[in-house]
Backbone bond lengths (Angstrom), bond angles and torsions (degrees), N, CA, C in turn:
res aa  C-N    CA-C-N  psi(-1)  N-CA   C-N-CA  omega(-1)  CA-C   N-CA-C  phi
1 M - - - 1.470 - - 1.535 109.58 -
2 R 1.324 115.10 142.47 1.457 119.01 -176.68 1.533 111.65 -65.51
3 E 1.317 114.63 159.58 1.467 119.88 178.10 1.527 109.98 -68.98
4 L 1.320 115.81 140.55 1.458 120.51 -178.87 1.521 111.48 -71.00
5 K 1.325 115.54 142.54 1.454 120.71 171.16 1.524 108.48 -73.48
6 P 1.341 118.63 158.51 1.470 120.47 -178.30 1.529 113.64 -55.21
7 D 1.356 117.77 -40.25 1.462 119.25 -179.67 1.523 111.44 -69.87
8 E 1.328 117.11 -32.21 1.471 120.92 176.66 1.526 110.35 -69.90
9 R 1.323 117.58 -41.11 1.466 121.71 178.46 1.520 110.20 -62.12
10 L 1.328 116.09 -39.44 1.464 120.23 178.43 1.524 110.41 -61.66
11 I 1.330 117.61 -45.23 1.459 121.00 179.83 1.527 110.85 -63.44
12 V 1.325 117.26 -43.46 1.472 121.06 178.86 1.520 110.54 -59.24
13 D 1.322 116.55 -51.40 1.467 120.61 -179.60 1.526 111.23 -61.83
14 F 1.334 116.01 -41.88 1.465 121.13 -178.26 1.528 110.53 -60.69
15 I 1.333 116.72 -46.65 1.464 121.17 -178.11 1.528 111.20 -67.98
16 L 1.320 117.55 -45.72 1.462 120.63 -179.14 1.538 110.95 -59.01
17 E 1.326 116.42 -44.61 1.455 120.09 -177.72 1.537 111.68 -73.82
18 S 1.341 116.63 -39.42 1.462 119.64 179.16 1.521 110.54 -63.29
19 D 1.336 116.56 -41.74 1.466 120.47 175.50 1.528 110.79 -62.29
20 A 1.335 116.33 -44.74 1.464 120.77 -176.48 1.523 111.87 -61.08
21 I 1.332 117.34 -34.62 1.467 120.77 177.20 1.525 109.99 -57.84
22 E 1.342 116.81 -31.63 1.471 121.76 178.64 1.524 111.37 -94.16
23 N 1.335 116.65 14.88 1.469 122.85 -178.58 1.530 112.69 62.23
24 I 1.333 115.12 34.09 1.461 121.97 173.12 1.528 106.18 -110.85
25 F 1.320 116.38 110.24 1.462 120.27 -173.86 1.532 109.43 -107.34
26 S 1.323 114.83 97.40 1.463 121.67 -175.32 1.527 110.90 -83.74
27 D 1.322 115.79 156.96 1.462 122.46 176.50 1.535 108.13 -74.36
28 P 1.328 118.53 117.23 1.475 120.76 -178.23 1.520 113.55 -56.16
29 D 1.348 117.67 -40.75 1.461 120.25 -179.27 1.527 111.15 -64.11
30 Y 1.320 116.16 -36.99 1.465 121.14 178.63 1.529 109.93 -64.69
31 V 1.326 116.81 -43.78 1.467 120.68 179.71 1.522 110.07 -65.32
32 V 1.314 117.55 -43.10 1.463 121.57 178.71 1.530 110.24 -57.81
33 R 1.331 116.38 -48.57 1.473 119.97 -178.90 1.525 111.22 -57.85
34 R 1.319 116.39 -43.94 1.464 120.00 -175.62 1.543 110.95 -72.53
35 V 1.313 117.11 -29.91 1.471 119.16 175.74 1.524 109.74 -69.60
36 V 1.326 116.99 -44.59 1.467 121.23 179.03 1.532 110.35 -61.20
37 Q 1.339 115.98 -37.95 1.470 121.07 179.77 1.529 112.36 -78.86
38 K 1.333 116.30 -3.54 1.467 122.17 -177.72 1.519 111.89 55.30
39 Q 1.340 113.95 50.56 1.454 121.76 177.75 1.526 110.57 -55.19
40 Q 1.318 117.28 128.92 1.459 121.00 -175.90 1.519 113.51 -95.03
41 K 1.320 116.82 1.87 1.462 120.37 179.69 1.528 110.10 -108.98
42 G 1.321 115.11 167.09 1.454 121.41 171.69 1.520 114.94 66.88
43 H 1.332 114.84 -160.41 1.452 122.89 -177.85 1.527 110.51 -60.80
44 I 1.328 115.87 -40.31 1.466 120.56 179.65 1.522 110.41 -65.33
45 G 1.328 116.56 -45.18 1.450 120.56 177.96 1.518 112.20 -58.93
46 A 1.343 115.74 -38.59 1.470 120.38 178.70 1.520 111.05 -62.86
47 L 1.344 117.73 -47.20 1.466 120.73 -178.59 1.525 111.66 -66.75
48 L 1.335 116.81 -40.57 1.466 119.65 -179.98 1.523 111.08 -67.14
49 A 1.331 117.13 -39.00 1.469 120.42 177.68 1.524 110.89 -63.35
50 L 1.341 115.94 -41.13 1.461 120.26 179.64 1.524 111.00 -67.62
51 E 1.323 116.54 -35.26 1.464 119.71 179.16 1.531 110.82 -65.05
52 I 1.319 116.86 -40.83 1.470 120.97 176.93 1.523 110.14 -64.07
53 L 1.326 115.55 -44.46 1.461 120.64 -178.46 1.527 111.33 -63.45
54 A 1.320 116.90 -36.15 1.471 120.92 -178.67 1.524 111.77 -62.52
55 N 1.326 116.45 -25.34 1.466 121.06 -179.79 1.524 112.95 -94.83
56 D 1.345 115.78 4.52 1.462 121.04 179.43 1.530 108.67 -101.98
57 P 1.308 118.91 112.46 1.470 120.68 -175.82 1.526 113.46 -71.34
58 Q 1.339 117.32 -12.73 1.456 120.99 -177.70 1.532 111.10 -101.93
59 N 1.325 115.88 134.18 1.465 121.93 170.32 1.526 112.75 51.86
60 N 1.296 116.59 49.56 1.469 119.42 -177.64 1.528 112.87 -110.96
61 Y 1.320 117.02 26.18 1.458 120.00 -178.36 1.528 111.54 -78.66
62 V 1.316 115.48 149.34 1.456 121.08 174.03 1.526 108.01 -77.22
63 D 1.330 116.30 110.70 1.459 120.33 178.01 1.526 109.22 -125.41
64 K 1.324 115.94 -179.67 1.468 120.22 -176.42 1.517 111.08 -59.60
65 N 1.317 117.61 -42.06 1.458 120.99 -178.39 1.527 111.07 -60.92
66 L 1.326 117.26 -44.21 1.467 120.63 179.30 1.527 110.46 -65.23
67 V 1.318 117.25 -46.35 1.465 121.50 -179.12 1.527 110.57 -57.91
68 C 1.318 116.76 -47.01 1.470 120.72 -178.06 1.526 111.73 -68.18
69 N 1.333 117.34 -36.93 1.464 120.16 178.61 1.526 111.95 -66.52
70 I 1.332 116.90 -37.75 1.470 120.14 178.54 1.530 110.15 -66.83
71 Q 1.328 117.43 -44.75 1.471 120.03 176.84 1.526 110.22 -59.39
72 K 1.330 116.74 -42.15 1.468 121.71 -178.87 1.525 110.83 -60.77
73 L 1.323 116.86 -47.61 1.460 120.31 178.99 1.524 111.40 -59.53
74 I 1.316 116.14 -43.72 1.469 120.64 -175.51 1.522 112.21 -68.08
75 V 1.328 118.40 -45.77 1.467 119.71 -173.66 1.523 113.45 -82.83
76 E 1.337 117.83 -18.59 1.465 118.99 -178.55 1.520 112.85 -66.96
77 E 1.335 118.49 -18.98 1.462 120.08 -179.76 1.531 111.79 -98.15
78 Q 1.338 117.43 11.78 1.463 119.67 -173.71 1.525 112.96 -60.86
79 S 1.323 118.24 -36.47 1.460 119.90 -178.42 1.527 111.35 -63.05
80 E 1.347 116.53 -31.84 1.459 120.34 178.19 1.523 111.39 -67.51
81 K 1.324 116.54 -23.44 1.464 121.09 -178.27 1.527 111.88 -104.12
82 G 1.326 116.29 15.24 1.457 120.48 176.71 1.511 114.19 76.20
83 Q 1.332 116.84 16.27 1.457 120.79 179.90 1.529 109.68 -98.86
84 R 1.330 116.17 162.37 1.463 120.29 -178.78 1.521 110.78 -69.05
85 M 1.312 115.07 143.16 1.460 120.44 174.89 1.522 108.32 -80.43
86 L 1.322 115.76 142.40 1.448 120.62 178.99 1.520 110.38 -89.85
87 Q 1.320 115.75 157.20 1.451 120.04 172.39 1.522 108.22 -67.39
88 Q 1.320 116.37 155.77 1.462 120.83 -174.06 1.522 112.43 -59.08
89 D 1.338 116.83 -34.92 1.472 118.69 -178.97 1.521 112.84 -79.22
90 Q 1.344 117.20 4.52 1.457 121.80 176.38 1.536 111.82 -108.35
91 V 1.328 116.03 2.75 1.459 121.88 -178.16 1.527 109.12 -108.96
92 G 1.337 115.96 117.36 1.454 119.75 178.57 1.515 114.15 72.41
93 Q 1.328 116.52 18.98 1.456 121.67 179.77 1.527 109.64 -141.18
94 Y 1.327 115.81 146.77 1.459 119.13 174.83 1.527 109.47 -61.09
95 R 1.310 115.10 148.45 1.476 119.62 -175.79 1.529 112.39 -68.63
96 K 1.324 113.06 150.50 1.460 121.48 175.93 1.524 110.82 -115.86
97 I 1.314 115.36 12.81 1.459 121.38 -179.37 1.525 109.56 -122.06
98 S 1.324 116.10 160.20 1.469 120.98 175.81 1.523 109.47 -82.60
99 V 1.322 117.02 143.55 1.462 121.91 175.91 1.521 108.45 -132.09
100 W 1.318 115.69 160.72 1.455 120.24 -177.88 1.524 110.07 -148.31
101 I 1.302 115.06 165.00 1.454 121.81 170.82 1.523 107.59 -120.66
102 V 1.317 116.70 159.96 1.467 121.11 176.98 1.518 107.98 -110.64
103 H 1.323 116.31 119.21 1.464 121.81 -179.43 1.513 108.52 -125.00
104 E 1.364 114.35 119.55 1.464 121.09 -179.21 1.527 111.31 50.40
105 G 1.336 114.23 43.21 1.455 120.35 175.98 1.520 114.57 81.55
106 E 1.325 117.31 -2.70 1.464 120.96 -177.84 1.525 110.20 -105.94
107 K 1.340 116.09 132.29 1.460 121.25 177.92 1.530 108.69 -81.38
108 I 1.334 116.47 120.12 1.461 121.78 -178.61 1.528 108.52 -114.62
109 F 1.332 116.41 116.48 1.453 120.62 179.84 1.527 109.70 -78.16
110 L 1.331 115.03 138.97 1.451 121.10 178.83 1.531 109.72 -90.79
111 V 1.314 117.67 -172.13 1.462 122.05 -174.24 1.536 110.64 -50.58
112 P 1.326 118.06 128.66 1.470 120.96 177.79 1.526 110.88 -60.24
113 P 1.330 118.21 146.99 1.465 120.65 -176.06 1.527 114.26 -57.70
114 E 1.327 117.22 -32.22 1.464 119.71 -178.38 1.530 112.89 -71.39
115 E 1.350 117.78 -12.10 1.460 121.36 -179.84 1.527 113.08 -100.77
116 I 1.329 116.10 -8.54 1.465 119.88 -172.11 1.520 112.47 -63.93
117 E 1.315 117.48 -45.79 1.470 120.74 -176.46 1.524 111.20 -55.49
118 N 1.323 117.16 -48.35 1.466 120.57 -178.07 1.525 112.09 -69.13
119 K 1.330 116.48 -41.62 1.460 119.45 -178.84 1.530 111.41 -67.56
120 M 1.321 116.92 -38.66 1.463 119.60 177.27 1.527 111.09 -69.44
121 A 1.328 117.25 -37.51 1.470 119.69 178.12 1.525 110.17 -61.02
122 A 1.330 116.42 -41.68 1.471 120.35 179.04 1.529 110.52 -66.42
123 L 1.332 116.94 -42.59 1.462 120.35 179.70 1.531 110.52 -64.27
124 L 1.318 117.76 -41.99 1.463 120.45 -177.34 1.529 111.73 -72.05
125 A 1.323 117.37 -31.01 1.468 119.88 174.11 1.523 109.84 -65.07
126 W 1.332 116.74 -42.00 1.465 121.56 177.49 1.530 110.18 -65.59
127 T 1.338 116.79 -38.42 1.460 121.18 -179.80 1.523 111.16 -66.01
128 R 1.326 116.96 -36.12 1.471 119.72 175.31 1.531 109.52 -61.97
129 W 1.338 116.24 -42.36 1.463 119.99 176.89 1.523 109.90 -60.43
130 L 1.328 116.81 -42.81 1.471 121.78 178.11 1.526 109.87 -56.44
131 Q 1.336 116.16 -47.40 1.464 119.91 -178.05 1.530 111.74 -66.42
132 E 1.327 116.24 -40.11 1.468 119.93 -179.30 1.520 112.41 -65.88
133 N 1.325 116.53 -27.78 1.464 120.67 -175.46 1.521 113.88 -104.07
134 A 1.333 116.81 0.24 1.468 119.95 -175.77 1.523 112.28 -58.25
135 R 1.333 117.02 -40.39 1.473 119.57 -176.45 1.525 112.65 -70.55
136 F 1.320 116.41 -15.89 1.466 120.24 179.41 1.536 112.13 -96.50
137 S 1.323 116.32 -1.60 1.469 121.23 -172.97 1.523 111.28 -113.89
138 S 1.311 115.98 158.79 1.463 120.70 178.61 1.522 109.81 -72.74
139 E 1.308 115.18 160.11 1.458 120.91 177.30 1.524 110.74 -58.07
140 E 1.314 116.96 -43.99 1.467 121.14 -179.58 1.530 111.25 -61.61
141 T 1.339 116.67 -41.73 1.458 120.67 178.80 1.521 110.60 -64.51
142 N 1.327 116.99 -42.94 1.466 120.17 179.87 1.526 111.67 -64.28
143 I 1.319 117.01 -39.75 1.464 120.02 178.17 1.521 110.55 -62.78
144 A 1.328 117.02 -42.15 1.464 120.95 179.02 1.532 111.05 -63.94
145 R 1.319 116.78 -40.08 1.471 120.17 179.94 1.522 111.55 -68.60
146 I 1.322 116.66 -39.30 1.469 119.98 178.29 1.533 109.83 -66.79
147 A 1.322 116.58 -36.22 1.472 120.54 175.17 1.520 110.68 -62.04
148 S 1.320 116.46 -39.68 1.466 120.86 178.32 1.525 110.42 -64.65
149 F 1.329 116.88 -41.96 1.474 120.43 175.17 1.516 110.33 -56.64
150 H 1.326 116.39 -48.67 1.468 122.11 -177.78 1.533 110.77 -58.73
151 Y 1.302 115.66 -47.27 1.459 122.17 179.88 1.528 110.83 -61.04
152 R 1.323 116.82 -49.02 1.466 121.24 -176.33 1.523 111.45 -67.48
153 F 1.323 117.36 -39.56 1.458 121.43 178.58 1.529 110.49 -58.73
154 L 1.320 116.09 -47.24 1.461 119.13 -175.69 1.519 112.61 -75.81
155 L 1.311 119.12 -22.97 1.463 119.82 172.82 1.530 110.53 -71.92
156 I 1.325 116.74 -34.14 1.465 119.85 175.23 1.525 110.00 -71.44
157 H 1.332 117.12 -38.66 1.469 122.53 178.24 1.528 109.88 52.84
158 P 1.333 117.66 64.69 1.469 120.30 -168.58 1.525 115.99 -69.45
159 F 1.337 117.93 -16.49 1.460 119.77 -174.61 1.531 112.43 -114.24
160 A 1.319 115.14 162.24 1.459 120.26 176.94 1.525 111.03 -70.41
161 D 1.334 116.78 -27.48 1.467 121.79 178.47 1.522 108.13 -160.31
162 G 1.325 115.91 160.33 1.454 120.66 177.71 1.512 114.26 85.94
163 N 1.332 117.59 9.98 1.464 120.17 -176.62 1.527 112.71 -63.15
164 G 1.325 117.03 -46.49 1.458 120.30 -177.00 1.516 111.87 -63.79
165 R 1.333 117.12 -47.77 1.461 121.12 -179.32 1.530 111.09 -65.12
166 T 1.348 115.81 -38.71 1.461 119.43 178.48 1.532 110.62 -66.17
167 A 1.326 116.75 -44.30 1.468 121.00 179.69 1.523 110.99 -61.43
168 R 1.319 117.12 -41.90 1.464 119.98 -179.26 1.535 110.68 -69.49
169 A 1.341 117.16 -37.84 1.467 119.99 177.11 1.526 110.88 -63.49
170 L 1.326 117.26 -43.14 1.462 120.75 179.43 1.527 111.00 -67.82
171 T 1.321 116.73 -32.94 1.460 120.90 175.89 1.534 110.08 -65.70
172 Y 1.315 115.81 -42.75 1.471 121.58 174.44 1.529 109.53 -53.82
173 Y 1.325 115.63 -45.86 1.464 121.37 -178.82 1.528 112.14 -66.31
174 L 1.323 116.85 -45.58 1.466 119.69 -179.38 1.520 111.59 -62.62
175 M 1.326 116.43 -35.85 1.460 118.98 176.60 1.528 110.41 -65.80
176 Q 1.323 116.18 -47.18 1.466 118.85 -179.67 1.524 111.58 -61.78
177 S 1.332 116.94 -42.99 1.464 119.14 -178.09 1.527 111.78 -71.55
178 S 1.352 117.04 -13.37 1.465 121.87 174.95 1.526 111.42 -100.02
179 C 1.360 116.06 13.17 1.479 122.49 179.39 1.524 112.36 62.59
180 I 1.338 116.00 34.53 1.455 122.55 175.71 1.528 107.92 -113.69
181 V 1.321 118.26 127.65 1.464 120.60 177.40 1.528 107.90 -68.64
182 P 1.338 118.55 120.96 1.465 120.31 -176.42 1.522 112.27 -62.97
183 F 1.318 115.87 146.38 1.458 120.64 170.61 1.522 108.15 -96.17
184 V 1.325 116.12 168.85 1.464 122.07 -179.25 1.527 109.46 -101.83
185 F 1.322 116.73 125.00 1.461 121.15 171.23 1.523 106.55 -72.36
186 T 1.327 118.05 123.89 1.456 119.73 -173.10 1.521 113.27 -108.15
187 F 1.331 113.88 146.78 1.464 121.72 -178.99 1.525 111.70 -58.27
188 H 1.344 116.92 -39.01 1.458 118.68 -175.34 1.534 112.49 -69.35
189 D 1.334 117.20 -15.00 1.472 121.05 176.20 1.523 112.90 -84.76
190 K 1.311 115.87 -13.88 1.461 122.57 -166.49 1.525 114.11 -46.50
191 H 1.317 117.22 -58.75 1.468 120.68 -173.97 1.526 113.17 -87.62
192 E 1.329 116.88 -31.91 1.464 120.10 -174.65 1.529 112.97 -80.73
193 K 1.340 117.08 -36.58 1.468 119.25 -172.63 1.527 114.01 -124.79
194 Y 1.342 117.18 -44.17 1.466 120.70 -170.64 1.531 112.29 -74.33
195 Y 1.318 117.64 -58.84 1.462 120.30 -178.31 1.535 113.50 -60.48
196 P 1.329 119.09 -38.72 1.474 118.16 179.23 1.532 113.95 -58.33
197 C 1.330 118.09 -23.11 1.477 120.53 179.30 1.525 111.64 -61.22
198 F 1.334 117.33 -27.76 1.468 120.87 -176.72 1.527 112.49 -81.84
199 R 1.317 116.69 -9.15 1.463 119.28 179.66 1.522 112.19 -88.22
200 Y 1.327 115.61 -9.05 1.461 121.09 -178.90 1.531 108.49 -84.40
201 P 1.320 119.21 145.53 1.476 120.71 -174.71 1.524 115.64 -72.40
202 N 1.331 118.49 -2.01 1.464 120.95 173.60 1.532 108.01 -149.27
203 S 1.317 116.42 -175.70 1.469 120.06 -172.31 1.527 114.03 -85.24
204 H 1.322 118.68 9.45 1.473 121.01 -174.45 1.529 112.15 -57.12
205 L 1.330 117.63 -48.96 1.460 119.47 -178.61 1.522 111.65 -64.82
206 M 1.326 116.56 -36.60 1.463 119.98 178.35 1.525 110.06 -65.06
207 E 1.307 117.75 -39.28 1.466 120.93 178.24 1.527 110.52 -63.07
208 E 1.323 117.00 -41.79 1.464 120.49 178.18 1.528 111.05 -65.44
209 Y 1.322 115.62 -39.42 1.461 120.63 178.35 1.531 110.85 -62.93
210 F 1.327 116.57 -44.68 1.462 120.72 178.97 1.525 110.93 -61.32
211 K 1.315 116.82 -44.35 1.459 120.14 179.61 1.529 110.96 -61.43
212 E 1.320 115.72 -42.47 1.469 120.47 179.83 1.526 110.71 -63.33
213 K 1.350 116.39 -46.17 1.462 119.96 -179.11 1.528 111.24 -64.57
214 Y 1.319 116.47 -38.67 1.459 119.54 -179.93 1.524 110.67 -66.36
215 Q 1.314 116.94 -42.91 1.464 120.64 178.90 1.525 110.88 -62.79
216 E 1.327 117.17 -39.67 1.457 121.33 176.98 1.534 110.44 -61.35
217 S 1.337 115.43 -44.36 1.460 119.48 -178.21 1.528 111.92 -64.53
218 Q 1.328 116.19 -32.89 1.471 121.08 179.30 1.523 111.17 -69.06
219 K 1.334 115.63 -24.44 1.470 120.30 -179.89 1.524 111.65 -91.07
220 G 1.337 115.64 2.38 1.474 119.30 177.42 1.494 114.05 101.43
221 G 1.341 117.90 -0.01 1.459 119.87 176.18 1.503 110.10 -91.69
222 R 1.321 115.72 -176.79 1.445 119.98 178.72 1.519 108.96 -82.78
């Protein structure tokens, strides 16, 4: 098989690590093959579609339709990766069920399903503003704003499953559309750096984490 181009290697690494954060450990050779073949389905299809969109100056805003389509692409291949299949009304649609996380032994419920539509509409309106103003803002400011999007999206947790992978894919897209080379969210950061950002009452820690990861990537690390 031919050597991967730098943008293809980035997508491969991004998908492998994003999956691993969710304890989905994909075969690297399988992912490489599907990236080279420009697979239009699944996690790979989602990243490739977003990469094309990032280079389209027209109608490239993150809206509800895009968010739901990316989640749909990502979760529809779950059975191939040994993950549970979702019910049809949980694919490409905001959740209608309550979800929670467990923190220090305590069950913490996330945004109630009846509030998701309004909270996501507000977040996506703000994200459109972010995209419209990206070219007028510094790289550091754009990274901080994209970190805030990531933090807010995952606190809302709009889907029954696939929230983390969808949020990271959309973050990849927002960075590209802001002329920032995306960094890779890595599995080894999961418990020490990445997850702790969500325990803070605002996006400050997430912004610091994004800046750190971006600086590492600029030096040749992940």
